[in-house]
ZAMARGU-4260 file (C-alpha; in steps of 0.2 Angstrom, whole numbers, plus 5000, padded with zeros to 4 digits):
<rodrens>
0) 5000/5000/4999 | 5007/5014/4996 | 5006/5032/5005 | 5002/5050/5000 | 5002/5065/5005
5) 4988/5079/5000 | 4990/5095/5006 | 4973/5104/5012 | 4970/5121/5019 | 4964/5125/5037
10) 4947/5126/5032 | 4944/5112/5022 | 4955/5100/5035 | 4941/5107/5049 | 4927/5103/5038
15) 4934/5087/5035 | 4938/5083/5053 | 4919/5090/5056 | 4912/5076/5046 | 4924/5062/5051
20) 4916/5066/5067 | 4898/5069/5060 | 4897/5051/5053 | 4911/5041/5067 | 4922/5038/5054
25) 4942/5045/5052 | 4946/5060/5040 | 4959/5046/5035 | 4941/5034/5029 | 4932/5050/5021
30) 4947/5056/5012 | 4949/5038/5004 | 4930/5035/5001 | 4931/5052/4992 | 4945/5047/4982
35) 4938/5031/4977 | 4919/5036/4972 | 4931/5052/4959 | 4938/5038/4951 | 4923/5027/4949
40) 4913/5042/4945 | 4927/5046/4931 | 4931/5030/4924 | 4912/5026/4918 | 4911/5046/4911
45) 4927/5041/4902 | 4919/5025/4895 | 4904/5035/4891 | 4913/5048/4881 | 4924/5031/4873
50) 4907/5024/4869 | 4898/5038/4864 | 4913/5044/4850 | 4912/5026/4845 | 4895/5026/4842
55) 4897/5044/4832 | 4912/5038/4821 | 4902/5023/4817 | 4887/5034/4811 | 4900/5045/4803
60) 4904/5027/4791 | 4888/5020/4789 | 4875/5036/4790 | 4863/5022/4802 | 4854/5030/4813
65) 4836/5030/4822 | 4827/5047/4825 | 4824/5056/4842 | 4804/5052/4838 | 4808/5033/4836
70) 4820/5032/4851 | 4810/5043/4862 | 4792/5032/4855 | 4803/5016/4861 | 4808/5022/4877
75) 4790/5029/4883 | 4783/5012/4880 | 4795/5004/4893 | 4785/4995/4907 | 4768/4998/4897
80) 4756/4983/4889 | 4763/4988/4871 | 4780/4989/4875 | 4787/4990/4856 | 4804/4983/4850
85) 4819/4995/4849 | 4817/5003/4834 | 4829/4997/4819 | 4845/5008/4812 | 4841/5016/4795
90) 4849/5027/4784
</rodrens>
């Protein structure tokens, strides 16, 4: 396990201590939790962006797509008695 040093200003240090006390956790636990959550969030955001860019490149190559109205109609049918099949891509 690696040790990393983080410099916090006095106000942030005090806020961290207060929150740790309220949650009955250590400041260290809160910092590790915050870093883990941030990294998970950014990994998901990065993966979503990569998927979006791959979809865009695919669209540019093929021209295949569904319209917003087609997608919206399908999404609005979710969980209803008349749930639709996903729309087919077209040019």
